[in-house]
N, C-alpha and C positions, 0 to 999 in steps of 0.2 A: 660787187662790193656791198657789204651790209652797212646800212646807215640807220642808227637807232633814232627813234622819235619818241620823246618823253611825253607822257600824259600826267599832268597834275590834276587834282580836283579843280575844276574851273577852266581847264585848257579848252580852247575852241578850235584851233587850227591844226590839230595833229593829223587829221585825215587829209587835209590839203597838203601838208608837208610830205606825207607819205606818197601822195599822188605825184607830187613834183619829183620826188626821188625816182619813182618808177618811170616817169616820162624821160628823165635824164639817163636812164639805163641802170640805175642802182636797185638794190633790194631793201625796202624799208623793214625795219624790225621794231615792233612796239615795245616800249619800255615804260614801266609803271613807276609812279613816284616812290613806292615803298620797296622797289627792287634794290638789292644790294650787289647784284652782278649785272654786267652790261652785255651778256650773251655774245661775247666775242665780236662786237660790232667794230667796224673800221672807222667810224665817225659818228657824231651825235648831233641832232637838231633839237633845240629847245624852242618849241613853237609858241605862237601868240595865244592870248586869252586873258583870263583874270584868275590866275592861280590863287587858290584859297580865298577867293573873293576880294583880292587886293587889300586884305586887312593889314594893319601896321603900315608898312610901305609896300608898294607893288614889288612882288618878287621876294620879299623878305622871308616869308615863311617857306616858300618853295626852296630857297637857298639852303634851308636846314633839312630838307627831305633826305632820306637814306640814299636815294639814287644820286643826289648831287655830291655826296661825299665821295663816291666812286668816280663821278665825272670830273670833279676837281682834281683828284689824284691823277687820273689818266690824262687830263688836259695838261697838267704840269709835266707830264712825260711825253707830250707831243700829240695826243689824240686830237684830231680836228673837231671843233665844236662851233656850231653856229647858233646864236641866240637871236630870235626874231621878236621884236616888240616886247611882250612880256618876258620872252626868253632873254632879251638884252637886259632887262631889269634884273632877271635872276643872275645873269653873269656879273653884273655890277655888285649885287648884294652878296655874291659868292667871292668877290674880290679877284675874279679872273680878269676883269676889266676895271679900270679906275673910274672915279667920278660918281655921279648920281643922276637920277632921272626924277623930275618933279612935275607937278601939275602944269599943263599948258598955260602960258602966260595970259591967254585970254579967258581961261577958266572953262573952256568948252571942249567937249569931245570933238575931234575932227576926223573926217573921212573924205579922202580925195586921192586922185592920181597925182603922184608927186614926182617931179623931175629931180634927179640927183646927178652929181658929178662923181665919177670913180676917181678917188684920190690915191689909191694904192692897189697894185695888182700882184704884189709879192706875198700873197696869202693862199692858204688852202682853199679859200672860198671865192677868190676874185681873179685867179690866174687866167681865166678865159675872157676877161675884159681887156680893153686897152686903156692905158693911162689917160685920164681926163675925158674918157668916154662919157657921154650924157645918156642916161637911161631914165625910164619912167616906170615906176611900180606903185601899187596902191599903198596908202598910209591910212591907219585908223587907230587913234589913241587919244587918251585923255591925260596921260601922265608921260609925255614924251620930251619934256624940256631937259636937255642935257646940261649939267652943271659940273664945274670943277673949280678948284682954286686957281688963282692966276699962275702959280708955280706949276701946277699940274698941266694946265692948258699949254704953257710954254714948252713943257717937256713933250707933250703929245704932238705939238706942231713941229718942234725941233727934231724929234726922232721919227717923224713921218708915220705916226700911228693913227692919224685920221684916215679912215678908209672910204667914207662917203660924206658928201656935203650937200645940203639942200641948195637947189637953184631956183631962181625966179622969186620964190617966197620962202621965208622961214616960218613953217606952220605952227610951231610950238614954243618959240623963243629960245631954242637951243643956243648955247654959247658958241661963237665962231661958226654958226650954221652947221654944226656937227650932226650928221645923221647916223653915222656908224663908226666904229673903232675896231682896231685889231690889237692883239698883244704883241710883245716884242718878237716872239718866236714866229708869229704869223699863222698859228694853227687855230687860234680863237678869234672869232669875229662876231660882233654884235651890231645890230642896226634896228631902228624903229620901223621903217617901212617893211612891207610884206612881199618878198620875192615869190613866195609860193602861190600868190594870187595872180601871177603874170607868167604862166608857163605853158599856156595852151591857147591857140588861136580860137577866137570866139568868146573867150572868157577873161581876157586881159584888158589893159587900158586901151583907149582909142589911140590910133596912130594916123599919120598922113596917108597911109595905104588903105586902111579900112577901120571901121568901128570895132572895138574890142579885140584888136589883132595883136596887141603888144605882148611879147614873150621875153622881155629882158630878164625876168627873174630866173629863167631856166639856166642861165649861165652860172649862177651860184652853185647849183647842184652838179652841173657838168664840171665845174672847176674842182670840186672836191674829189670827184671820181678821177679826174686827170691827175690830181695831186697824189692820190693813193696809188695809181698805176705807176707813176713816175718815181715813187719813193723807193 
């Protein structure tokens, strides 16, 4: 299966995302921000970084890029799309996911291995997890505080659209400890932590078994391959 990985000016983690896709058994396909075609990919990853220098609002300029026009159209038709960190910000700015992401409440960039609870497994990107599973993947952001109106939060909670929630500590002041969301259809998922940095032993978070042995992030990429095969 071919999984597109988009590079905007300022993207940092596109190669990491491509490696994660390979390790899961997929074929990464590079997509450029100015592309108007998606090269017949079966899914898309919007990776982390600082697209367009985070001018205006994080992800706001990237949301207007030519490639995003096609991604929004295809996502609305069911194409699986994963937005990681800056990619989550792009999804919100593109209105594929609701709410907004603002400066961390303590006003500092944060980098840590973050524990999450899996709140929803009925998506293209989470079906290989178990409900309420606790996972640990790296987090690194300065504008990761999720916000929404009270009415929107009630809808997200009521419809089960919260996909990941921070555990032990809320690192950025996100409302309701929200770390990630899905759309109603379940093909679009966005989260602030970085699963692509927890896919290979020796390079992931520490676990009780060994230092740097955490590979919880690999399940995101295995999930989408499973979803595509099962479709």
